[in-house]
MDTraj code that builds the backbone (N, CA, C; nanometers):
import mdtraj as md
import numpy as np

residues = "UNK UNK UNK UNK UNK UNK UNK UNK UNK UNK UNK UNK UNK UNK UNK UNK UNK UNK UNK UNK UNK UNK UNK UNK UNK UNK UNK UNK UNK UNK UNK UNK UNK UNK UNK UNK UNK UNK UNK UNK UNK UNK UNK UNK UNK UNK UNK UNK UNK UNK UNK UNK UNK UNK UNK UNK UNK UNK UNK UNK UNK UNK UNK UNK UNK UNK UNK UNK UNK UNK UNK UNK UNK UNK UNK UNK UNK UNK UNK UNK UNK UNK UNK UNK UNK UNK UNK UNK UNK UNK UNK UNK UNK UNK UNK UNK UNK UNK UNK UNK UNK UNK UNK UNK UNK UNK UNK UNK UNK UNK UNK UNK UNK UNK UNK UNK UNK UNK UNK UNK UNK UNK UNK UNK UNK UNK UNK UNK UNK UNK UNK UNK UNK UNK UNK UNK UNK UNK UNK UNK UNK UNK UNK UNK UNK UNK UNK UNK UNK UNK UNK UNK UNK UNK UNK UNK UNK UNK UNK UNK UNK UNK UNK UNK UNK UNK UNK UNK UNK UNK UNK UNK UNK UNK UNK UNK UNK UNK UNK UNK UNK UNK UNK UNK UNK UNK UNK UNK UNK UNK UNK UNK UNK UNK UNK UNK UNK UNK UNK UNK UNK UNK UNK UNK UNK UNK UNK UNK UNK UNK UNK UNK".split()
xyz = np.array([
    [0.0846, -0.1190, 0.0000],
    [0.0000, 0.0000, 0.0000],
    [0.0884, 0.1244, 0.0000],
    [0.0547, 0.2218, -0.0819],
    [0.1298, 0.3467, -0.0884],
    [0.0933, 0.4346, 0.0298],
    [0.1933, 0.4929, 0.0938],
    [0.1679, 0.5796, 0.2090],
    [0.0917, 0.7038, 0.1668],
    [0.0069, 0.7530, 0.2560],
    [-0.0614, 0.8798, 0.2315],
    [0.0419, 0.9915, 0.2217],
    [0.0076, 1.0961, 0.1466],
    [0.1020, 1.2065, 0.1275],
    [0.1418, 1.2694, 0.2595],
    [0.0467, 1.2817, 0.3527],
    [0.0772, 1.3406, 0.4830],
    [0.1747, 1.2537, 0.5614],
    [0.1591, 1.1218, 0.5503],
    [0.2508, 1.0306, 0.6198],
    [0.3904, 1.0385, 0.5601],
    [0.3985, 1.0528, 0.4295],
    [0.5287, 1.0658, 0.3647],
    [0.5996, 1.1928, 0.4104],
    [0.5242, 1.3014, 0.4260],
    [0.5844, 1.4258, 0.4740],
    [0.6346, 1.4109, 0.6169],
    [0.5541, 1.3431, 0.7012],
    [0.5958, 1.3213, 0.8404],
    [0.7211, 1.2344, 0.8471],
    [0.7274, 1.1324, 0.7629],
    [0.8448, 1.0454, 0.7615],
    [0.9708, 1.1229, 0.7248],
    [0.9547, 1.2238, 0.6408],
    [1.0683, 1.3050, 0.6035],
    [1.1239, 1.3879, 0.7182],
    [1.0401, 1.4087, 0.8212],
    [1.0816, 1.4872, 0.9384],
    [1.1234, 1.3999, 1.0569],
    [1.0834, 1.2742, 1.0536],
    [1.0907, 1.1886, 1.1717],
    [1.2325, 1.1778, 1.2279],
    [1.2450, 1.2200, 1.3540],
    [1.3697, 1.2134, 1.4303],
    [1.4897, 1.2717, 1.3551],
    [1.4649, 1.3816, 1.2862],
    [1.5722, 1.4531, 1.2162],
    [1.6164, 1.5710, 1.3039],
    [1.7339, 1.5639, 1.3648],
    [1.7765, 1.6688, 1.4586],
    [1.8110, 1.8011, 1.3915],
    [1.8201, 1.8026, 1.2591],
    [1.8573, 1.9279, 1.1924],
    [1.7460, 2.0317, 1.1966],
    [1.6258, 1.9906, 1.2392],
    [1.5133, 2.0838, 1.2480],
    [1.5051, 2.1532, 1.3844],
    [1.6037, 2.1298, 1.4688],
    [1.6017, 2.1878, 1.6037],
    [1.5811, 2.3395, 1.6007],
    [1.4961, 2.3877, 1.6940],
    [1.4737, 2.5310, 1.7128],
    [1.4986, 2.5634, 1.8603],
    [1.5566, 2.6807, 1.8848],
    [1.5922, 2.7182, 2.0217],
    [1.4713, 2.7408, 2.1126],
    [1.3535, 2.7630, 2.0559],
    [1.2370, 2.7863, 2.1416],
    [1.2021, 2.6649, 2.2264],
    [1.2558, 2.5471, 2.1909],
    [1.2290, 2.4267, 2.2713],
    [1.2842, 2.4430, 2.4126],
    [1.3960, 2.5114, 2.4272],
    [1.4582, 2.5249, 2.5586],
    [1.3703, 2.6042, 2.6550],
    [1.3194, 2.7227, 2.6188],
    [1.2278, 2.7903, 2.7116],
    [1.0987, 2.7132, 2.7351],
    [1.0496, 2.6403, 2.6341],
    [0.9310, 2.5574, 2.6567],
    [0.9593, 2.4505, 2.7621],
    [1.0759, 2.3893, 2.7534],
    [1.1145, 2.2893, 2.8527],
    [1.1244, 2.3510, 2.9913],
    [1.1787, 2.4706, 2.9996],
    [1.1910, 2.5382, 3.1285],
    [1.0546, 2.5718, 3.1875],
    [0.9571, 2.6032, 3.1012],
    [0.8209, 2.6273, 3.1503],
    [0.7643, 2.5006, 3.2139],
    [0.7867, 2.3870, 3.1489],
    [0.7405, 2.2595, 3.2056],
    [0.8074, 2.2338, 3.3398],
    [0.9391, 2.2545, 3.3465],
    [1.0125, 2.2363, 3.4719],
    [0.9576, 2.3283, 3.5798],
    [0.9304, 2.4531, 3.5438],
    [0.8761, 2.5495, 3.6404],
    [0.7396, 2.5052, 3.6929],
    [0.6531, 2.4604, 3.6023],
    [0.5181, 2.4169, 3.6428],
    [0.5274, 2.3038, 3.7452],
    [0.6113, 2.2055, 3.7188],
    [0.6236, 2.0928, 3.8122],
    [0.6974, 2.1339, 3.9394],
    [0.7960, 2.2218, 3.9262],
    [0.8691, 2.2668, 4.0450],
    [0.7769, 2.3397, 4.1421],
    [0.6844, 2.4174, 4.0880],
    [0.5885, 2.4880, 4.1728],
    [0.5012, 2.3899, 4.2507],
    [0.4600, 2.2824, 4.1849],
    [0.3763, 2.1829, 4.2524],
    [0.4563, 2.1049, 4.3561],
    [0.5819, 2.0749, 4.3242],
    [0.6680, 2.0042, 4.4193],
    [0.6949, 2.0926, 4.5404],
    [0.7228, 2.2205, 4.5149],
    [0.7499, 2.3133, 4.6250],
    [0.6303, 2.3233, 4.7192],
    [0.5095, 2.3191, 4.6625],
    [0.3880, 2.3244, 4.7430],
    [0.3490, 2.1865, 4.7973],
    [0.4286, 2.0858, 4.7627],
    [0.4043, 1.9473, 4.8066],
    [0.2669, 1.8975, 4.7618],
    [0.2281, 1.9361, 4.6418],
    [0.1026, 1.8871, 4.5833],
    [0.1327, 1.7597, 4.5047],
    [0.1640, 1.6535, 4.5760],
    [0.2028, 1.5288, 4.5114],
    [0.0919, 1.4697, 4.4252],
    [-0.0357, 1.4789, 4.4652],
    [-0.1405, 1.4273, 4.3765],
    [-0.1424, 1.4971, 4.2406],
    [-0.1128, 1.6279, 4.2390],
    [-0.1108, 1.7017, 4.1123],
    [0.0104, 1.6604, 4.0296],
    [0.1266, 1.6501, 4.0936],
    [0.2486, 1.6088, 4.0229],
    [0.2301, 1.4708, 3.9609],
    [0.1833, 1.3761, 4.0397],
    [0.1723, 1.2387, 3.9919],
    [0.0560, 1.2219, 3.8953],
    [-0.0526, 1.2934, 3.9196],
    [-0.1632, 1.2904, 3.8241],
    [-0.1213, 1.3502, 3.6906],
    [-0.0416, 1.4575, 3.6942],
    [0.0085, 1.5177, 3.5711],
    [0.0981, 1.4229, 3.4941],
    [0.1838, 1.3490, 3.5646],
    [0.2693, 1.2506, 3.4991],
    [0.1867, 1.1358, 3.4403],
    [0.0814, 1.0955, 3.5111],
    [-0.0063, 0.9905, 3.4588],
    [-0.0704, 1.0354, 3.3279],
    [-0.1144, 1.1602, 3.3234],
    [-0.1735, 1.2166, 3.2022],
    [-0.0723, 1.2105, 3.0870],
    [0.0516, 1.2511, 3.1159],
    [0.1574, 1.2535, 3.0151],
    [0.1885, 1.1135, 2.9638],
    [0.1971, 1.0169, 3.0552],
    [0.2244, 0.8790, 3.0139],
    [0.1106, 0.8227, 2.9295],
    [-0.0137, 0.8602, 2.9604],
    [-0.1261, 0.8147, 2.8793],
    [-0.1122, 0.8633, 2.7360],
    [-0.0642, 0.9860, 2.7190],
    [-0.0432, 1.0353, 2.5836],
    [0.0638, 0.9536, 2.5125],
    [0.1720, 0.9200, 2.5823],
    [0.2761, 0.8370, 2.5217],
    [0.2203, 0.7017, 2.4773],
    [0.1338, 0.6414, 2.5585],
    [0.0735, 0.5131, 2.5212],
    [-0.0064, 0.5281, 2.3926],
    [-0.0847, 0.6349, 2.3821],
    [-0.1601, 0.6613, 2.2595],
    [-0.0674, 0.6812, 2.1399],
    [0.0394, 0.7554, 2.1605],
    [0.1306, 0.7834, 2.0502],
    [0.2028, 0.6574, 2.0037],
    [0.2297, 0.5669, 2.0954],
    [0.2967, 0.4420, 2.0583],
    [0.2056, 0.3562, 1.9713],
    [0.0793, 0.3372, 2.0146],
    [-0.0069, 0.2536, 1.9293],
    [-0.0374, 0.3222, 1.7968],
    [-0.0394, 0.4552, 1.7969],
    [-0.0589, 0.5271, 1.6714],
    [0.0585, 0.5003, 1.5757],
    [0.1801, 0.5004, 1.6297],
    [0.2957, 0.4670, 1.5479],
    [0.2901, 0.3241, 1.4957],
    [0.2387, 0.2332, 1.5780],
    [0.2264, 0.0941, 1.5346],
    [0.1254, 0.0798, 1.4215],
    [0.0179, 0.1587, 1.4262],
    [-0.0801, 0.1558, 1.3163],
    [-0.0111, 0.1875, 1.1847],
    [0.0717, 0.2921, 1.1857],
    [0.1402, 0.3261, 1.0611],
    [0.2407, 0.2180, 1.0214],
    [0.3137, 0.1659, 1.1194],
    [0.4150, 0.0647, 1.0870],
    [0.3527, -0.0556, 1.0172],
    [0.2381, -0.1008, 1.0665],
    [0.1793, -0.2231, 1.0117],
    [0.0904, -0.1983, 0.8905],
    [0.0385, -0.0773, 0.8739],
    [-0.0414, -0.0475, 0.7536],
    [0.0454, 0.0094, 0.6421],
    [0.1520, 0.0815, 0.6816],
    [0.2366, 0.1539, 0.5858],
    [0.1558, 0.2523, 0.5011],
    [0.0370, 0.2877, 0.5497],
    [-0.0448, 0.3867, 0.4797],
    [-0.0439, 0.5200, 0.5529],
    [-0.0915, 0.5198, 0.6770],
    [-0.0952, 0.6435, 0.7549],
    [-0.1175, 0.6095, 0.9012],
    [-0.0679, 0.6944, 0.9912],
    [-0.1075, 0.6804, 1.1316],
    [-0.2511, 0.7287, 1.1464],
    [-0.3108, 0.7018, 1.2607],
    [-0.4460, 0.7528, 1.2849],
    [-0.4428, 0.9053, 1.2866],
    [-0.3394, 0.9613, 1.3466],
    [-0.3145, 1.1049, 1.3370],
    [-0.1660, 1.1259, 1.3097],
    [-0.1356, 1.2262, 1.2319],
    [0.0026, 1.2565, 1.1994],
    [0.0337, 1.4020, 1.2273],
    [0.1626, 1.4316, 1.2412],
    [0.2063, 1.5693, 1.2678],
    [0.3163, 1.6068, 1.1680],
    [0.2780, 1.6301, 1.0421],
    [0.3789, 1.6547, 0.9389],
    [0.4197, 1.8007, 0.9243],
    [0.3685, 1.8866, 1.0114],
    [0.3979, 2.0288, 1.0000],
    [0.5340, 2.0664, 1.0553],
    [0.5635, 2.1946, 1.0502],
    [0.6908, 2.2460, 1.0986],
    [0.7076, 2.2158, 1.2476],
    [0.8223, 2.1628, 1.2850],
    [0.8483, 2.1262, 1.4243],
    [0.9981, 2.1299, 1.4509],
    [1.0332, 2.1463, 1.5771],
    [1.1746, 2.1408, 1.6150],
    [1.2253, 1.9970, 1.6203],
    [1.1353, 1.9017, 1.6414],
    [1.1758, 1.7612, 1.6435],
    [1.0512, 1.6736, 1.6444],
    [1.0408, 1.5821, 1.5506],
    [0.9302, 1.4878, 1.5448],
    [0.9750, 1.3567, 1.6075],
    [0.9214, 1.3275, 1.7261],
    [0.9649, 1.2117, 1.8044],
    [0.9062, 1.0823, 1.7482],
    [0.7748, 1.0781, 1.7361],
    [0.7020, 0.9699, 1.6712],
    [0.6160, 1.0332, 1.5628],
    [0.5583, 0.9526, 1.4763],
    [0.4941, 1.0088, 1.3580],
    [0.3775, 1.1023, 1.3904],
    [0.3181, 1.0878, 1.5086],
    [0.2109, 1.1785, 1.5487],
    [0.2467, 1.2643, 1.6684],
    [0.3727, 1.2601, 1.7094],
    [0.4143, 1.3293, 1.8324],
    [0.5407, 1.4105, 1.8077],
    [0.5260, 1.5423, 1.8114],
    [0.6445, 1.6272, 1.8051],
    [0.6786, 1.6778, 1.9449],
    [0.7949, 1.7405, 1.9579],
    [0.8401, 1.7834, 2.0894],
    [0.7481, 1.8901, 2.1474],
    [0.6869, 1.9719, 2.0619],
    [0.5955, 2.0740, 2.1110],
    [0.4704, 2.0116, 2.1728],
    [0.4155, 1.9098, 2.1059],
    [0.2992, 1.8394, 2.1604],
    [0.3362, 1.7702, 2.2905],
    [0.4527, 1.7082, 2.2934],
    [0.4982, 1.6360, 2.4127],
    [0.5056, 1.7284, 2.5335],
    [0.5643, 1.8454, 2.5161],
    [0.5763, 1.9405, 2.6271],
    [0.4403, 1.9974, 2.6651],
    [0.3550, 2.0167, 2.5660],
    [0.2205, 2.0670, 2.5940],
    [0.1417, 1.9707, 2.6835],
    [0.1488, 1.8410, 2.6522],
    [0.0763, 1.7435, 2.7325],
    [0.1344, 1.7321, 2.8736],
    [0.2625, 1.7588, 2.8885],
    [0.3220, 1.7556, 3.0219],
    [0.2619, 1.8617, 3.1128],
    [0.2212, 1.9747, 3.0552],
    [0.1605, 2.0829, 3.1329],
    [0.0088, 2.0685, 3.1403],
    [-0.0502, 2.0161, 3.0356],
    [-0.1961, 2.0084, 3.0263],
    [-0.2581, 1.9296, 3.1410],
    [-0.1948, 1.8176, 3.1771],
    [-0.2490, 1.7377, 3.2863],
    [-0.2481, 1.8123, 3.4179],
    [-0.1379, 1.8800, 3.4468],
    [-0.1277, 1.9577, 3.5705],
    [-0.2342, 2.0666, 3.5735],
    [-0.2511, 2.1370, 3.4623],
    [-0.3493, 2.2453, 3.4561],
    [-0.4895, 2.1940, 3.4837],
    [-0.5240, 2.0787, 3.4249],
    [-0.6591, 2.0258, 3.4451],
    [-0.6805, 1.9814, 3.5892],
    [-0.5760, 1.9322, 3.6538],
    [-0.5883, 1.8872, 3.7926],
    [-0.6041, 2.0043, 3.8891],
    [-0.5413, 2.1166, 3.8590],
    [-0.5525, 2.2340, 3.9453],
    [-0.6937, 2.2920, 3.9431],
    [-0.7720, 2.2589, 3.8416],
    [-0.9088, 2.3094, 3.8314],
    [-1.0099, 2.2222, 3.9042],
    [-0.9665, 2.1046, 3.9511],
    [-1.0616, 2.0125, 4.0141],
    [-1.1087, 2.0626, 4.1492],
    [-1.2379, 2.0443, 4.1802],
    [-1.2845, 2.0702, 4.3165],
    [-1.2157, 1.9770, 4.4159],
    [-1.1999, 2.0218, 4.5384],
    [-1.1315, 1.9407, 4.6397],
    [-1.2087, 1.8133, 4.6716],
    [-1.3420, 1.8201, 4.6675],
    [-1.4258, 1.7056, 4.7022],
    [-1.4521, 1.6215, 4.5777],
    [-1.3978, 1.4988, 4.5718],
    [-1.4199, 1.4162, 4.4527],
    [-1.5637, 1.3692, 4.4369],
    [-1.6444, 1.3859, 4.5407],
    [-1.7841, 1.3411, 4.5335],
    [-1.8802, 1.4524, 4.4949],
    [-1.8316, 1.5735, 4.4853],
    [-1.9163, 1.6858, 4.4469],
    [-1.9785, 1.6613, 4.3103],
    [-2.1053, 1.6987, 4.2947],
    [-2.1745, 1.6788, 4.1681],
    [-2.2000, 1.8144, 4.1024],
    [-2.1838, 1.8175, 3.9722],
    [-2.2110, 1.9369, 3.8923],
    [-2.3160, 1.8991, 3.7883],
    [-2.4296, 1.9683, 3.7924],
    [-2.5420, 1.9365, 3.7038],
    [-2.5822, 1.7894, 3.7168],
    [-2.5704, 1.7384, 3.8383],
    [-2.6080, 1.6000, 3.8650],
    [-2.5047, 1.4973, 3.8272],
    [-2.3864, 1.5429, 3.7802],
    [-2.2808, 1.4525, 3.7351],
    [-2.1618, 1.4641, 3.8298],
    [-2.1000, 1.3518, 3.8612],
    [-1.9783, 1.3566, 3.9416],
    [-1.8791, 1.4531, 3.8782],
    [-1.8185, 1.5395, 3.9585],
    [-1.7354, 1.6456, 3.9014],
    [-1.6159, 1.5929, 3.8240],
    [-1.5621, 1.4763, 3.8624],
    [-1.4489, 1.4204, 3.7883],
    [-1.4915, 1.3828, 3.6464],
    [-1.6058, 1.3189, 3.6348],
    [-1.6561, 1.2817, 3.5031],
    [-1.6959, 1.4069, 3.4244],
    [-1.7539, 1.5036, 3.4938],
    [-1.7954, 1.6280, 3.4277],
    [-1.6751, 1.6994, 3.3662],
    [-1.5693, 1.7173, 3.4455],
    [-1.4531, 1.7894, 3.3954],
    [-1.3758, 1.7071, 3.2921],
    [-1.3748, 1.5749, 3.3074],
    [-1.3092, 1.4912, 3.2067],
    [-1.3784, 1.5058, 3.0718],
    [-1.5131, 1.5036, 3.0737],
    [-1.5881, 1.5180, 2.9491],
    [-1.5734, 1.6588, 2.8919],
    [-1.5807, 1.7605, 2.9784],
    [-1.5688, 1.8983, 2.9316],
    [-1.4315, 1.9245, 2.8714],
    [-1.3265, 1.8874, 2.9431],
    [-1.1912, 1.9105, 2.8934],
    [-1.1635, 1.8307, 2.7660],
    [-1.2181, 1.7105, 2.7584],
    [-1.1998, 1.6298, 2.6377],
    [-1.2684, 1.6945, 2.5186],
    [-1.3891, 1.7454, 2.5408],
    [-1.4618, 1.8118, 2.4318],
    [-1.3868, 1.9358, 2.3832],
    [-1.3324, 2.0132, 2.4773],
    [-1.2549, 2.1315, 2.4389],
    [-1.1293, 2.0919, 2.3616],
    [-1.0638, 1.9861, 2.4064],
    [-0.9424, 1.9396, 2.3378],
    [-0.9747, 1.8910, 2.1969],
    [-1.0864, 1.8216, 2.1813],
    [-1.1270, 1.7745, 2.0488],
    [-1.1557, 1.8935, 1.9571],
    [-1.2189, 1.9974, 2.0114],
    [-1.2452, 2.1167, 1.9312],
    [-1.1150, 2.1790, 1.8812],
    [-1.0151, 2.1842, 1.9685],
    [-0.8844, 2.2378, 1.9281],
    [-0.8216, 2.1483, 1.8214],
    [-0.8313, 2.0168, 1.8393],
    [-0.7741, 1.9254, 1.7407],
    [-0.8426, 1.9396, 1.6050],
    [-0.9731, 1.9598, 1.6060],
    [-1.0444, 1.9798, 1.4792],
    [-0.9920, 2.1047, 1.4085],
    [-0.9653, 2.2097, 1.4839],
    [-0.9084, 2.3308, 1.4249],
    [-0.7680, 2.3046, 1.3709],
    [-0.6859, 2.2332, 1.4487],
    [-0.5509, 2.2003, 1.4037],
    [-0.5542, 2.1156, 1.2767],
    [-0.6515, 2.0261, 1.2680],
    [-0.6665, 1.9465, 1.1470],
    [-0.7103, 2.0339, 1.0290],
    [-0.7979, 2.1290, 1.0565],
    [-0.8464, 2.2160, 0.9495],
    [-0.7345, 2.2999, 0.8886],
    [-0.6340, 2.3363, 0.9691],
    [-0.5251, 2.4186, 0.9166],
    [-0.4054, 2.3336, 0.8725],
    [-0.4190, 2.2014, 0.8832],
    [-0.3150, 2.1116, 0.8339],
    [-0.2043, 2.0783, 0.9323],
    [-0.2144, 2.1241, 1.0569],
    [-0.1107, 2.0941, 1.1553],
    [-0.1180, 1.9488, 1.2022],
    [-0.2386, 1.8944, 1.2115],
    [-0.2609, 1.7531, 1.2399],
    [-0.3348, 1.6924, 1.1218],
    [-0.2939, 1.5750, 1.0789],
    [-0.3596, 1.5130, 0.9642],
    [-0.4322, 1.3860, 1.0068],
    [-0.5506, 1.3694, 0.9516],
    [-0.6337, 1.2521, 0.9775],
    [-0.6697, 1.1902, 0.8431],
    [-0.6375, 1.0631, 0.8229],
    [-0.6570, 0.9988, 0.6932],
    [-0.7637, 0.8895, 0.6944],
    [-0.8203, 0.8605, 0.8118],
    [-0.9180, 0.7520, 0.8211],
    [-1.0580, 0.8082, 0.8473],
    [-1.1579, 0.7440, 0.7882],
    [-1.2946, 0.7972, 0.7978],
    [-1.3526, 0.7853, 0.9382],
    [-1.2956, 0.6994, 1.0213],
    [-1.3459, 0.6865, 1.1580],
    [-1.2768, 0.7836, 1.2541],
    [-1.1843, 0.8639, 1.2015],
    [-1.1122, 0.9599, 1.2865],
    [-1.0965, 1.0880, 1.2058],
    [-1.2031, 1.1698, 1.2028],
    [-1.1971, 1.2937, 1.1257],
    [-1.2977, 1.3943, 1.1824],
    [-1.2984, 1.5126, 1.1249],
    [-1.3854, 1.6184, 1.1781],
    [-1.5326, 1.5840, 1.1652],
    [-1.5668, 1.5027, 1.0680],
    [-1.7063, 1.4618, 1.0528],
    [-1.7471, 1.3525, 1.1494],
    [-1.6499, 1.2859, 1.2084],
    [-1.6760, 1.1775, 1.3038],
    [-1.5748, 1.1890, 1.4175],
    [-1.5913, 1.2909, 1.5041],
    [-1.4907, 1.3179, 1.6072],
    [-1.5068, 1.2365, 1.7353],
    [-1.6003, 1.1426, 1.7354],
    [-1.6364, 1.0745, 1.8598],
    [-1.5230, 0.9875, 1.9136],
    [-1.4499, 0.9197, 1.8236],
    [-1.3389, 0.8384, 1.8715],
    [-1.2240, 0.9253, 1.9206],
    [-1.2081, 1.0442, 1.8628],
    [-1.1075, 1.1371, 1.9138],
    [-1.1382, 1.1703, 2.0589],
    [-1.2673, 1.1870, 2.0879],
    [-1.3124, 1.2172, 2.2243],
    [-1.2938, 1.0961, 2.3161],
    [-1.3435, 0.9795, 2.2731],
    [-1.3470, 0.8603, 2.3594],
    [-1.2097, 0.7986, 2.3791],
    [-1.1289, 0.7972, 2.2733],
    [-0.9978, 0.7335, 2.2808],
    [-0.8865, 0.8361, 2.2964],
    [-0.9007, 0.9470, 2.2248],
    [-0.7926, 1.0432, 2.2186],
    [-0.7727, 1.1267, 2.3429],
    [-0.8803, 1.1469, 2.4215],
    [-0.8654, 1.2364, 2.5366],
    [-0.9315, 1.1886, 2.6653],
    [-1.0524, 1.1373, 2.6582],
    [-1.1243, 1.1033, 2.7811],
    [-1.0442, 1.0129, 2.8748],
    [-0.9769, 0.9074, 2.8252],
    [-0.8986, 0.8234, 2.9177],
    [-0.7850, 0.8991, 2.9858],
    [-0.7255, 0.9984, 2.9165],
    [-0.6174, 1.0768, 2.9773],
    [-0.6648, 1.1419, 3.1062],
    [-0.7769, 1.2131, 3.0942],
    [-0.8285, 1.2864, 3.2100],
    [-0.8782, 1.1917, 3.3185],
    [-0.9480, 1.0856, 3.2803],
    [-1.0006, 0.9927, 3.3802],
    [-0.8874, 0.9257, 3.4583],
    [-0.7820, 0.8853, 3.3893],
    [-0.6689, 0.8214, 3.4583],
    [-0.5962, 0.9218, 3.5464],
    [-0.5762, 1.0440, 3.4959],
    [-0.5096, 1.1474, 3.5764],
    [-0.5893, 1.1775, 3.7027],
    [-0.7217, 1.1877, 3.6900],
    [-0.8056, 1.2161, 3.8070],
    [-0.8069, 1.0981, 3.9027],
    [-0.8065, 0.9768, 3.8464],
    [-0.8039, 0.8572, 3.9321],
    [-0.6754, 0.8533, 4.0142],
    [-0.5611, 0.8763, 3.9496],
    [-0.4337, 0.8777, 4.0223],
    [-0.4353, 0.9888, 4.1268],
    [-0.4822, 1.1056, 4.0899],
    [-0.4902, 1.2196, 4.1823],
    [-0.5690, 1.1853, 4.3074],
    [-0.6766, 1.1079, 4.2916],
    [-0.7674, 1.0801, 4.4028],
    [-0.7341, 0.9530, 4.4802],
    [-0.6287, 0.8824, 4.4403],
    [-0.5896, 0.7655, 4.5193],
    [-0.5569, 0.8084, 4.6623],
    [-0.5839, 0.7215, 4.7604],
    [-0.5802, 0.7647, 4.9008],
    [-0.4439, 0.8010, 4.9568],
    [-0.3354, 0.7540, 4.8977],
    [-0.2048, 0.7908, 4.9525],
    [-0.1004, 0.7953, 4.8411],
    [0.0109, 0.8596, 4.8724],
    [0.1167, 0.8821, 4.7737],
    [0.1766, 0.7509, 4.7245],
    [0.1855, 0.6516, 4.8126],
    [0.2432, 0.5241, 4.7716],
    [0.1623, 0.4613, 4.6584],
    [0.0302, 0.4618, 4.6712],
    [-0.0535, 0.4061, 4.5652],
    [-0.0426, 0.4885, 4.4372],
    [-0.0324, 0.6200, 4.4511],
    [-0.0157, 0.7057, 4.3336],
    [0.1156, 0.6753, 4.2622],
    [0.2223, 0.6573, 4.3401],
    [0.3517, 0.6245, 4.2810],
    [0.3473, 0.4903, 4.2085],
    [0.2795, 0.3924, 4.2664],
    [0.2680, 0.2614, 4.2023],
    [0.1953, 0.2728, 4.0688],
    [0.0872, 0.3499, 4.0666],
    [0.0093, 0.3650, 3.9438],
    [0.0911, 0.4356, 3.8357],
    [0.1576, 0.5443, 3.8737],
    [0.2394, 0.6181, 3.7775],
    [0.3589, 0.5339, 3.7332],
    [0.4179, 0.4603, 3.8273],
    [0.5289, 0.3728, 3.7920],
    [0.4875, 0.2655, 3.6924],
    [0.3662, 0.2116, 3.7085],
    [0.3172, 0.1098, 3.6151],
    [0.2984, 0.1695, 3.4758],
    [0.2398, 0.2887, 3.4692],
    [0.2219, 0.3546, 3.3394],
    [0.3561, 0.3863, 3.2744],
    [0.4469, 0.4410, 3.3550],
    [0.5798, 0.4711, 3.3029],
    [0.6532, 0.3471, 3.2563],
    [0.6336, 0.2376, 3.3291],
    [0.6964, 0.1119, 3.2911],
    [0.6454, 0.0605, 3.1569],
    [0.5149, 0.0726, 3.1357],
    [0.4562, 0.0316, 3.0071],
    [0.5159, 0.1139, 2.8933],
    [0.5262, 0.2448, 2.9150],
    [0.5812, 0.3336, 2.8112],
    [0.7268, 0.2994, 2.7825],
    [0.8077, 0.2877, 2.8887],
    [0.9499, 0.2599, 2.8711],
    [0.9721, 0.1248, 2.8032],
    [0.8983, 0.0221, 2.8485],
    [0.9145, -0.1113, 2.7908],
    [0.8714, -0.1125, 2.6443],
    [0.7633, -0.0426, 2.6132],
    [0.7142, -0.0383, 2.4748],
    [0.8135, 0.0320, 2.3838],
    [0.8662, 0.1464, 2.4297],
    [0.9630, 0.2194, 2.3475],
    [1.0895, 0.1371, 2.3256],
    [1.1341, 0.0677, 2.4305],
    [1.2537, -0.0155, 2.4177],
    [1.2279, -0.1328, 2.3235],
    [1.1131, -0.1990, 2.3421],
    [1.0805, -0.3154, 2.2598],
    [1.0671, -0.2778, 2.1130],
    [0.9794, -0.1783, 2.0864],
    [0.9569, -0.1413, 1.9480],
    [1.0758, -0.0645, 1.8906],
    [1.1493, 0.0033, 1.9782],
    [1.2697, 0.0694, 1.9305],
    [1.3707, -0.0292, 1.8769],
    [1.3826, -0.1422, 1.9448],
    [1.4774, -0.2449, 1.9004],
    [1.4228, -0.3270, 1.7827],
    [1.2972, -0.3672, 1.7916],
    [1.2403, -0.4548, 1.6892],
    [1.2065, -0.3821, 1.5598],
    [1.1584, -0.2575, 1.5730],
    [1.1090, -0.1840, 1.4564],
    [1.1987, -0.0685, 1.4157],
    [1.3097, -0.0530, 1.4867],
    [1.4044, 0.0527, 1.4488],
    [1.3621, 0.1924, 1.4879],
    [1.2832, 0.2056, 1.5946],
    [1.2388, 0.3376, 1.6371],
    [1.3500, 0.4146, 1.7087],
    [1.4522, 0.3458, 1.7554],
    [1.5594, 0.4130, 1.8295],
    [1.6770, 0.4434, 1.7379],
])
top = md.Topology()
chain = top.add_chain()
for i, resn in enumerate(residues, 1):
    res = top.add_residue(resn, chain, resSeq=i)
    for name in ("N", "CA", "C"):
        top.add_atom(name, md.element.get_by_symbol(name[0]), res)
traj = md.Trajectory(xyz[None], top)
């Protein structure tokens, strides 16, 4: 099968260090600052929930890369636009740093009481659905301007439901679940398990499929 034009463009950028831009350094420092502020305030549920959110994105990006590897047509979503570094076919360094902050931001907006209801809905589910819907709206705009490419009929602006259900809702639900675990030890175990899945997957597919 011939690769989609958008996938071919992304492949031309994939892990090419010559596209480096200096703006990545201040973006990285912003991420460090955001987490340092939470650590300084000893908000461990926010720190660990934010990391859980970030790892969930990595899991999504890994299976998205596998879709392209085995179809050789297109990933479910691609990022063929201008970037300082394209890590995986749908994940550039800018997206990676954005997701590192996004989870923390969403957790800081949560009510303290996990049982509080908003419009009759548990607030965790309410905010997960709301934030996911907003994120999908942004992704639809990014797709419209060509920054994100979608080549499959089940993942496009006319059918955004899987983007909502798979692309974002689990991120927020897992981050909120980790945040609300009763003690730091359980939160660390959950985040460690997610991180372990990501690290093992990258190592495995990096060696077997040449991702490294």
